[in-house]
N, C-alpha and C positions, 0 to 999 in steps of 0.2 A: 661555885663549879663552873668550867668552861667546856662545853661539849661539841665536838665536831661530828657531822652526820654526812658521810659521803662527800667531803669537801675537795673541789677541784678547783684548780688555778693554774693557767699557763699563759706564757708572753710569746707572742710572734718575734723572731729574729730573723737577720738575713740567714742563718744556718738551720732555720726551722723553728718548730715550737720548742721552748723551754719549760719544762714543767716544775712548778713548785710543790702542787700536790696532785695526786693521780687518783684519789678517792678515800682521804684519810677519815676514819671513824674511829674516835678515842674520845676519853674525857681525862682533863686534867684536874686533879684533886686539890680542893681549895686550901688543904692544909699543907702543900708542899710548895717549896719556892723552886721553880723551874728554870734551869738554863737551856737554852736553845743553842745547839751546835750544828755545824756543818760547814762544808769547803765553801770557799768563796764562790758566789753565783747560785747556791742552794736554795735560797729564798728566805732566809731567816729574816730579815728585815720586812719583807712582804708579808710573812705569816703573822709577825707582831702587828703591823698595820691592819690585817685582817681580823685579828682579835680585837682590835680597838674599834673597828668598823669603819675606818679611814678607807680602806680597799676592800671590795666587795669580792666574794669567791664567784667563779664562773658558774658554780652549780653546788648544790648541798646547802647545809645549814650549819651556823655556828650560834649556839646557845649560851647565854651568859646568865647566870644567877646571883651575880654580883656586880657591883659598880665597878667599872673598869676604866682606867686612866687612858688618855692617848699616850702614844710612846713618848717618854720623858725627852724633852728637847725637840720634839716635833713641832715646827712652827707653821705648818700648812693650814691651820686653822684660824690663824690672826689675819685680820683685814689689814692690807698694805696702807690704806689711806688714814687709818686710825693710829693714834699715839699708842705707846706701850701701857700707858695708864689706861686709856680707854678700851684698849683691848683685854685688860685684866679685869676692869669692871664688867665688861660684857660677859667674859668667861664666868664671873662669879654670880652673875643674874641667871645665866644658863644652869649652873649646877646647884642655884639655890643657897649660896654661900654668903655670909656676911661681907657685903660689899667693901666696906672700909677697912674691914680687918683683912680682908685678902689683898688689897692694893698696898696697904701699909708693909705687910710681910713681904711682898714682890719687891716694892721700893728698897726695903733693906737688904733682902736676899740678893737680888741680881746685882745690886750696885751700879746701876745704869746712870744714876745722877740726873743730870738735866735732860739725857736722851730719855728718860722714861715720858717725857712730854713732847717727844719728836715723833714724826711718823714713822711707822713700822718699816716702812720700805727704804728708810734712809739707814736701817742697821747693818752692822756686818753679821756675817754667819755667827761668829761668836757671841754678839749681842743678842741675836733673836734666840740662840740657844739659851742663854742666860735667862731671858724673859720667860721662855716656855718652860724651864726647868724650874724657875721661882713659882709660875702659876701652877705647877703640878704638885710642887710641895706645899703650897698654901691650901690647896683642896684636898679634901678627905676621900679616898677610894677604898674599896675593899682589895683591890688588885692593881699594882702598879707594873707598867710595862717599861722596860728599859732597854734602850739601844745604845750601848757604847758611850753613853752620855757622860759617865763619870771622867771621861778625857777630855771634858770642855773646859777652856779656862786655864788660868794659872794655878800653881800648887794650893794656894790658900783657898781658891773657889773649889777646886776638887776635893780638898779635905771637908769644906763646908757641906757639898753635895753629899760626900759619903756619910757624913755625920746625921744629916737630915734623913736620908733615905733609910739607913739603918734604925733610926727612931721610929720610922713607918713601920717597920717590919714586927715590931711587938705586937702589932694588931692586924695587918695586912699582908697579903701575898705577893710576891714578886715574880714576874716572868722576865728573863733577860736575856739578851743576846750580847755575847761578849767572845772575842777572840782570845782573851786572856785567861788561862786556867786558874790562876791566882785569884782573879776577881770572881770568877764563878764559885770558887771555893769560899769566898767572903760571904756571898749571898744565897747560894743555892744549895738545895739538898737532894736534886732530882734532875733528870736530863731528858729532853726531847731532841733525838737525833734525826735530822733531815739529810736525805741524800737521794738524788735523782728522782724527786717527787714522791719519794716514800718517807714515812715517819716511824719512829720506834720510840716509845716512852720506857725510861729506866727509873725505877723508884730509888734506885742507889745513885748518887752522883759518881762514885767511884766506878762503877760499873758502866754507866753510860760514857764516861770520859775513855774508858779503856776501849768500848766498842767504836767510838769516834776515832781514836787514833789508830785502831787497826783496819779503818776503812781505805781503800786506794785513794792516793792523792787526787786522782782524776778518773773520770769514768767516760766511756764512749755514750754518744747520745744519737 
């Protein structure tokens, strides 16, 4: 289970503070796949990074009673001077995974070829996402965080991503940010709606999406 206790997060902008959360207290049940929805700028990706631990809240606590992935496709934890292979081996050691098995999986899955042995800072955005997604799929987590990553790559790679992610859901939870209702219906059965720093959890996907569609397109700050 992932539990939020009075979690607050805001960013300063030229127009003033933009609130992601104004004091959220709730628990996301571990037996539900959650789609995070909200208008552009609501803070969906930031919330996902907060759940993973990549971004810290300004105040409050986020408790995790399960093994949570980094956001799939997020490459911020890779060392730019190391090769893709070296980064994959490092992640395997950090998570206590079989190093050779994980690297072999990433090599086949990401399809980077000779670039797997080139420095990470030479990678394009798409190549970085491929490596990050491959490492994520090679490691076993109780909860996978997904941020629109199914749109990465060509049609064959997207199909491969979809296949492997769905295979994980036979035993793991997914918390997903997506702007596409069709994608949310493929993976999720509940909704967390963000709006102007406030959050509402809906155990029903249909009720959550209906509430999201009913929100005003923009709100004053």
